[in-house]
C-alpha positions, 0 to 999 in steps of 0.5 A, a space after each residue: 687093796 689100800 690101807 693106811 698102815 703097814 701090817 702083816 696079814 694072813 691070807 687063808 681060807 680057814 680050811 685045811 686039807 692033806 697033801 694027799 687030797 691036794 695031789 688027788 685033786 690036782 692030778 685028777 683035774 689034769 686027767 691023771 691018777 696021782 698014785 701013778 705019779 706020786 711016791 711017798 717015802 716014810 724015811 723022808 717025812 718030817 715030824 709035824 711041829 704042830 698037829 694042824 696047820 690052818 691059816 687064820 685070816 680073821 685079822 684081814 677080814 676085820 681090818 681089810 674086809 678081805 674074804 677068800 673068794 675061791 674054793 680049793 678046787 678052783 684054785 688048784 684048777 687055776 694052778 694046773 692050768 697055769 702050769 700046763 700053759 707054761 709047759 706048753 709054751 716051753 715045748 713050742 720054743 
C-alpha cells in the first residue's frame, strides 16, 4: 500500500471471538481436541479492562480502501500450517 501521509491504522476484521473458540478452531484444524492440550486456570485470568475487544478498521477502509479478505478460519489455517512447517523443518536439522 502506498499512502502519502503517515498515520496509524487498525487492521481488523470487525468480528470478535473467544480464546476458547480460537483454540478450538486451531486445534481442530490440526486434527486435535483442544481440551486435551489446553488448561485454563482461573487464578491466572486477568480481569477484563473492557467488556469487548473489537478492532475497528473503518479508518483504513475509508482512507486506504482496505478491507479484510480472509476469514478467521482461513487465517487460523495459515497460522497452523506455518507453525507445523517451522516445526517440521526444525526436526529435519
